[in-house]
Each structure stands twice: as structure tokens, then as C-alpha cells.
C-alpha positions, 0 to 999 in steps of 0.5 A: 456520464454519472451526472447525466444519469443522476439527473434522471432520478428523483431528488431523494435518489439523487442524494443517496446515489451521490452519497454512494458514489462519493463513498466509493471514491473515498475508499482507502487503498490497501497496500500489502508490503512483503516481508523483507526476507524470502520464505518457503510458503511466500508464493503460495500466500501471495497467490492466495492474497491475490485470489482474495482481491489484493490490488497492490503488493509492494515487493520489498526485499532490501539487500537480497539478490535479484535472482530470488525476486525473479524466482518468486515472480516466476512462481506467481500467475502472470495475471497478478504482475500488474498489481506488483510494485518493486522497491529495487532491481527495477529491471524486474518491472520491464521484464515481468511487466509489473505495475510500477517502481517505488523509491525508498529514498525520495530523491533517488533518480529513477532508471534512465529513460523510465516513464512509468508510475513512481511512488516514494517513501517519505520520512518527514513532513518536509520530504512529503511537502517536496515529493508528493506532487511529482509522485503517483502516491507517497508513503509517510513512514513511521506513523506508529512504532513498526510491528516488523522492524523494532528500529522504526519508531513513531515519528509524529504526534497526533497533533502534528498529523492533524495539522498536516491534514488541515494544511492539505499536506495529508490527502488521498495521495498519501498512505500511512506506513509504520505500525498500521493495523486493524485497530488504527485504520479508521484513525488514519481515514479520519486524518485524511490518509488515502491508504494504508500500508500493511506489513507486520500486522499481516505477516506476524500471523504466520510462522515462516519457520514452521507454519504451513497453514496460513488460513489465519493470515488470509482471514485477517487480510479479509478483515483489513479489506473490510476496514478500508472499504 
């Protein structure tokens, strides 16, 4: 359809329209990952992020009881469920009609009979090579030192990432995770990553113990949106 429309335009218009379409298709994906623990204002902040256009939220609460995830989901408007992926307690996907599931260990078996979308976290280029194809998309972890978990340290050199990109290993189905922030998103785009996963860079802008005003967090989210567009 787009090709037929382009044929009706002048050569100059065809060039600029083709460029615009390519740019739109090349837009990086922005994924927000929740804090690993629950906090009082979380549902309000998540609802506000969705209202600002958040398209993909990963619900990541390792070690927490599923009842707390259930409660958080019930506090969110139903229309946002289609944008949420769960990292555990996979029954939540069916119960709340969520988007998909995510496997923290790429070789973990999905729930029996599950036929929906699956994404995975890879911690090495070897895992990435093995699991990229059978996944909707994958996170490549520990690109930089984590801003939310000091134990997660940078794993790859820039040269290693460039080599992986030149081999086609890093592409639009691979999202950068670990220490990603406003200042290095462009670098990730230049390396060929299809998206970025933001955690600490966003949540560190709100004091979960004493904060009530999350305007700074929302403003930073808007800057992240612009950076990937």
C-alpha cells in the first residue's frame, strides 16, 4: 500500500517520504522495567506513565509474593494491561490478559500449553546467539554498570558490541539492558540495538520512602521518549 502511494508522488517527494517511513520503522523501543520491590505510590506513577504514552512495561518483582502483583494490577486501569509483560507468576498473564511473559533465564521452559509471545534475558553473546531467533525479542544484560543493582557490572567492551553488531547478532530484536540512561541511548542506537530497557535511570528520580511528587520522574520519562524517537 505504501509503495503504491509513493508511486503517485514526484521523485523528490518519493525520496523524502521513503526516508520518513524508514525513520519511523527504525524508531527504538522504550521499555520501562519496574523497581524490584513494591512501594506506595507505584500504581499512581505507572498509571501516569501509561497516560504519557508508555507502550511497554515489564513487571519485575523477583522474590515477591504474587498477591502483591495482583493488587498492583487491580489498581491500574484495564486498558493498560495490554502493554504489560510479566517476569514471573505467569498465570497473571491469562488472568489479567497481559501482553506476554518474559523468561529471566533464557532456557527456562514456558508454562505448559502457553502459545503467546515470549521474550528473554541473555547474559552473554553466546546466549544471545542461541535464543534470539526463538524469542519475540531479547534483553542483552549488563551493557553498563547497573544503576539499580550494584552487583550487576558491565560485561562487554565497546569493541565486542561493535563486532556483535557487524555480525548481525545485535539488531532490532535485541534491547540493551543495564546502566542505560539518557546520555547513552544514542550510542545504543548507533550500535544497532532495537530498543533500550530503563530502570534505575527513571526510578532513582523518586524517593519511594518519602516522595509524593513524581513530576520530575514523569518529565524524565518524556525526555527518554524523545531520545528514542
